[in-house]
N, C-alpha and C positions, 0 to 999 in steps of 0.2 A: 054641360061641362064634362069634359072627359077625365075622369078621376084617375085613369090608368097613366095619364101622362104627367101628373103632379109628382115632382121630384125634389128631394132635398137630401143631402148627406153631410153630417158633420165632419169636421177635420178633413176637408177635401177642397176641390176648387169651387164648392158650393158653401164653404164655411172656412174662412182662413184667417189667421192673425197676421196684422201688419206690425204690431208691436205687442208689448205685454198688456197694454189696455185698450187696444183697437182691434175689432173684429169686423170683417166683411161677410155679410150673409147674401146668398143669392137663392132664389126658388124658381122653378120651372113649371110652366103650365102648357097645355096644348095651344098651338097657334090659333089665335082668333077667339078663344074663350073669353067671355065677357066677365073679367074679374074686376071687382070693385072694392074699394075700401080696404085694400090689402095692407096689413100691418104685421109687425113681429111683436109679440108680448113676451117681456124678458125681465130677468133680474138674476141675482146670485142663485145658484141652485139651492142654497139654504134658505132663501127668502121669497122665492117665486110663488110659494103657496099663499103667502100673506098679501104681497104687493106685486103687481105687474107694471112695468113701465111700457109705454107704447111707442113704436117708431114706424112711421108710414114708409112703405116700400114702392117706389116709383118704377114704372117700366123702363128698362134700359135698352132692349134689343130683341130682334126676332132672327132665328137661324133657319127659317123655312118650315120647320116642324113644331118649334116651341117658341113661346114668348118667356122672356126672363125679366125678373124683378130683382132689385138689390137695394141694400142699405148698409152704411158704415156706422157701427156702434162704438161710441166712446164709453168705456166701462170704468166704474170705480172698483170693481172686484173682478179678479181674473177667473172666477168660477161661474161660468154662464149657463143658465138654462132658459129655454125659449120655446114658444109655440107660435105657429102663424094663424092669423085670423083674416078671413076675407068673406065677401059676399058674391054670389052668383045668381042671376036670375031672381033677385030679391031675397034670397035665403042666406043666412049666416052659416059658415063653416069654419072649423078648426083643423089644422093639419099638424100632427105630431108623429112620434116614431110608430104609433099604433095605426097610423093612416088618416083618412079623411073622417072627421066626426061633426055631427051636428051640434054637440055640446061638449063642454070640456070642464072637469072638475080639477082645479089648480091645487086643491088640497092633497091630491094624489099625483102631482106633477112628477114626484121623484121616481115614479114608475116608467112613464113614457113621454116626457117631454124630450125634445132634443136638447143636447148639452155639449158644451166644450168644457170638459171637466175641470181643467186647469190650464191656463195658457203659460207653459213653461218656455223660457227664453231660448233654451237649446232646440226646441221643436220648431221655431219660427224660421221660415225660409228667409235667409239673409240676403239683402239686396247689394249686390256689387255695383256701386253707383256708376263707375266709368263705363260699365257695360251697357247702361240704360239707353244711351243715345250715340253709341260709338258708330263711327263710319269706317267699316273695314275695307281694305283693298287687298284682294286675294290674288296671290301670284304663284304661278306654276313656274318654278324657277328656271328651268331649262329653256323657257320660251320668252323671257321678258327682255334681257339684254346681257351682254357679256363684257366684262372689264378686268377680270383677274388675269394675272400672268400665271399660266398653268400648262400642263400638258394637254394639248388639243387633239391628240391622236385618235380619241374616242369619238369625235365629232364626225358625223357621216351624212349631214344634210346641210344645205345652204339655207341661210336666213331667208324666210319667205316661202320656202317649199311647203307644200301641204304635208302635215306630219302623218307618219305611219307608227304602229305601236312600238317600232324599234328605232325611231328617229332620235338623234342626239343633235341638238343645235348649239349648245355651249353656253346657254345663259347661266349666270352665277350670282352669288351674293353681292359681290362688288358692282355687278351690273344693277342691282336694286339700289344700293347706296348712291350710285351716280345720279339716280333720278328722284331722290327723296324730296328735293324742292318741288319737282313736277308733281309729285304724289300729294305733298302737302297743299299745294295750290288747289287741288280738287276738293279740299275740305276733309280729307282722310285723317282719322285720329287713331287708326290701329291697322296693323299688317296681319294677315293670316297667310303663312307659307305652307305650301305642300311639303312633304317630308324632306329633311336635309341630311339625313343619316346615310352612312355607307351602304351602297347598294349597287347591284349590276344594272338596273333599269334606269329609264329616264324619269320615271314617276316616283321611284324610291319607295314604294309601298312594300317591297320585298327587302327588309333590312337584314343586312349582315352583322353590323356592329352598331349598337345604339349610342356608344360613347365616342364614335368617330363621326365628324362631319365630312361628308364626301369631298374629295379633292376636286371632283368635277365642278363643284360649286365654291371652290376656294379654300376650304379647310376651316379649321377652329378660328384662326386669326381673322379671317374674312367675316365669319359670324360675329366676333366680338366687335369688329368695327361697325357692323350693321346695327347691332343692338344699341351701342353707344350713340351712334348718329341719330337712331330713331328717338331714343330717350332724350337727347338734347333738344329735339323738335317737340317733345311732348306726345310722341306716337308710341302707343303700346305695340307689342309684338307677341303673337301667339304662334305655336308650332303644331304640326300635326303628329299626334300620338298614335303610332300603329301598334296597338297592344293586343290586338286579336290574333295576329299571325306574323311570321317572320319569313326570311328567305330560306330556301333549302341549304344555303351555304352558311346559315347561322351555326356557330360552332356546337351548341348543344344538339341541334338536329343532325349535324354531320356525324357526331358521336353515336347517335342512336342508329343512324343509317349503317354505320360500321359495326356496332356492337349489339344492337337489338336491346333486349331487356337487361343485358349485362351493363349497360351504360347508366351511370348515375343520373343522366337526363331523361331517362325513358318516360317517366311520369310527367315531364314537362309538356307532353303532347297527348293527343287523344288517339290511341292506336288500337286496333282490334287484332290481337295476337301478341306473339312475343317478339316479333321483329317486323320491320317494313318488307312487304313481299316484293317479288320481282316485278309485278305490275303496278306497284305503288298506288293501289286503290284501297288500302285498308287503314288509313289514317285520314282524320278530318283536316280539311284545309279551307282557305278562303274561297268561297263560291266553288268552282270545279278546277281551281288553279292548283295543281299538285306542287308547283315550285313555291307555293307560299303555305306551308303547314300551319295548322292552328295551334296556338299556345292553350295549354290547359290552365286557365286562369282560376281554377279552383284549387290548384296546388299552392300551398303556402310559400314554397320556394320561388315559384314563378311570380306570385303576388309580391313577394319582398324585392325580387330583381327589378321588376317593372316600376314599382313605387320609387325605388332608389334612382332609377333612370329619370323619372318625372321630377324628383326633387333635385337631382343634379343640375338640370338645365335652368331651374329657377335660382339656385343658390350660386352656381358657377357663371352663369351667363346673364342672369337677371331677367329672363323672359317673363312675360305677364299672364301666362296660361296656356292651356292646351285645347285643341280640337281633337276629339277622340274618335278615331276612325272605327267603323262597324261596332259602335258602342253597345248596341242592343243585343249583340252575340256574346258579350263578355259578362261574367257573373256580376250580379248586384252586390254580393258580398266584397268582391275585389273593388268595385267603384266606391263603396262605403269606406273602405280602409284607406284607399288613395285619397279620397276627399279629406279625411281627417288629417293625414300625413301632410298634404299639400297646403291646406288651410292653416296648419300649425306653422309652416314656413312663411307663408304669405296669405293672409285672409282675403286679399284682393286679386289673387291669382284665380282666373276663371277656368272652369271645366265646361266644355261646350260639346254635347254628344252628336255624333252623325247618326241621328235617328230619324227615319223617313215616316214613321207612323205615330199614332197616339202615344205619348211617353209619360203619362202621368206617373207611372211607377218609378221612373227615374228622376222625377222633378218634385220631390217632396221635401227637398232641403238637405237630404243626406247623401245625395250623389252628385247630379249635375246642377250647374247654375242655369244652364240654357241647352237648347238643341238647335241644330240647323232645321229651320222651320219649312220643311217641304210641303206641309199642308197648305200653307200660304202660297207657295210656289204654284202648286196645282191649281189653285183657285185663280191665279193671275194668268196661267196658260189657258185655262178654260174660258175666261172672259176675253183677254186681249189677243190670243193667238188662235185658239180653236173656235171661239165664238159659239160655244155650245151652252152658255148661260148668258143671260141678259143682265141689265144693270141690278134688277131686283135679286136674281140669283147670285150675283157677285157680292152684294151687300150681305145677303144671308150667309154666304160662305165665309166671309171675313168674320162676321159675328160669331159664327160656329167655332172658329179658331180661337177667338178671344174667350169664349165661354169654356173652352177645353181646359184652360189653366188659370191659375191665380193671377191676380193683378201683379204681384211681385215678379212672377216668372215671365209674364207677357212683357214687362218693362225690361227684361233681360234677354228676350228672344232674339236669336241670330236670324234675321229675315234675309231672304235672298231670291233674286229672279233666276239665277244660274250659277253654275260653278264647273269644275273640271270634270264632274261626273254627269253632266247633263248636256243637252244641246244648247247652243247659245241662244238666249232669249231674243236677241235681234234677229236671228235667222228664223226663229219659231214665229215671229210676228210678221214674217214676210218681208224682212229688211225695211219696215216702216218706222222711220225715226221718230214720228210723232207718237206712234203707239208706245215705242220704247220710253220716250219721256214721260208720258201719262202714266205708264206702269211705275217707273222709277220714283215720280212724285207721290203716287199713291202709297208706295212702299215706305217712303220716307215719313208720311203722315201716320203710320202705324206705330204703336209703342214698341220699344225695343231697338236694337241695332240694325244696321243694314250692311249687306255685303256687296260691294262692287267687284265683280270679277274683271281682272286685268283686261284692258282693251275695249271694254263696254263703251267707254267715253269717246273711242274713235271709231265706233261702229264695227267692231271686229265680228266677222261672221264665223259660223262653224256648226256642224252637225254633232253626232254623237262621238264620244271618245273613240279615237284620239283627235278627231277634227276639231273639237272644241278647244283644243290645246295648241292653237296655232301661235306662231311667233308675233310679237308685238312690233307693229310697223310705225316706227317713229317718223318716218317720211311723211306719213299721212297728216301729221300736224302742220305741215306747210300749206295744207289745202284750207281755204278760207271757210268752207262749208263745215269741215271737220273742226276747226277752230271754234266755230260758233256752236256746234254740238257739245264740244268739251266745255265751253263757257256755261251752257245751259245746265249741263250735268253738275258742274261746280256749284252753280246757283241753288239747284235742287238740293244737293247734299248739305250745303250750309244751313238749310232751313232746319236741320236737326238742332241748331242752336236757339231757335225761337222758343221762349218760355212756354207757350202753349203746347208746342210739340214736345219740348223737353220734359215737362212734368205735368201736363194738363190732363184732365179727363177726356174721354173719347166716346162719341156716339156716331153710329153708322147707320144710314137708311138710304132707301132709293125713292125716286119720284121724278116725274117730268123728264124722263130720259136721262137722268144722271144718278150716279152714286155720290152721296153727300157724306163727307167725314168732317165732323166737328171737333176740334181739340180746344179745350178751354181752362184757363186758370185765373186766378184773381186779377192779374195784370193784363191779359190778353185773351182774345178769342179768334182763332183762325178757322175758316171753313172752306174746305176744298170740295168743289163740284166738278165731277169727272165723268167723262164717257170714253169710249175706247181711243178717241183721236184728239179730244180737246179737253181743256181744264181751265178753270178760273179759281182764283184764291181770293176769298173776301176776309177783310180784317187788316188792321195796320201792323206792319212789321216793326219790330223793336231792335 
């Protein structure tokens, strides 16, 4: 037994409350260690010295390095103390805060038992139910379709041309509204739109005015029409919140450029010196893009301004939440404040961070509901596209992602194969439609929501930005093969409505050349057996 690998931490993804009387416990051992008769001994922290209840902890998964065991405890008292008991190689052990012990004195448990001191309602991660199995359709607006009557003098490319960083094709909000029936037929329940605010670029991540919806996209009235039409169909809509940086034409930055430290907005930005120098290399910006200066989100004035923007689009337009751009470069303090203000307006408005890496620090219930789950994206690329892991490695990678966060968070996770910031997944798998379908189905079987990047259902190709932002080719829908692909995509996406996938437990393992994902609830069990090009689903559809 490898004692160094044994791990548990209270009030984390290894110990979390579902409600005020329900706690999930996990414990980790080294992969392959022979752990027998694993139980948790528990009671109220004031009673555990006298009486210990016992709950067995079954094996749930392996992530390649570790084996995980878990149990859900229904409590009568919200003050929990507990110690793990197990056997290995015929010898009994206990595991507590003091480590692995060969005996344990419960009369002294108040010193070193694990504990969840008190389950406070406000500390429990809240589940936004509509996000649990949402099917998002992400649209890069300039490239979907155009229908608004507007000034088109800015358009400099013909529909279907390969995009460049400076291409404008003319797609707009009415162009989305025009195709909502089509989108709904796919099984979509939510739209995610890239930025819509006034900007000089096609991507709109360099915002000049947060309170103006760009006239290239049809302006405020077009957006009102779109939100109304979506909500009439039961489709949610979230927008891209670019709160890390702005355009160099943003009025406060323009004032700083002109006045330096004499500007009242000087501290809205992160500047080394008393003014912007001639080379413009003494202020923080997004990546190395000097035309997108970084906001100082530690500044209370900036915090207040941006939170008011976020609230405005919920109260004025009725949007259902925000995708938060470059979220991990913005202060935790700001996100905590924003969450409190947004949830006070609408508790079901979601906050989804653009975080590419482990994001436990953002997902404790005080900041984000979810993140864009690029960890899962990477596992899919390694298995389906690059083929650098086999079925065993893929199953272990998926389990590792599930063990990274709490069950509540996993159920709200924003899972994706690709987006505007990546290569198109269809191109990554060598334009192999079967691999794409297998990957999409696997993604659907995971807990959480799913993001379908516009055009995936018609096999749109594309490399890295800007090539991944090609125009939507509606003419392809006249092709019988593409109609079949679209139909299969719609069938796959609608599986999110099946009870076992919607709210069932999950187990993932490998064997016989397949990855197996079992989703199970009282009324249904569905089992997906998948390899890179084939799949079977066992179980009765309801």
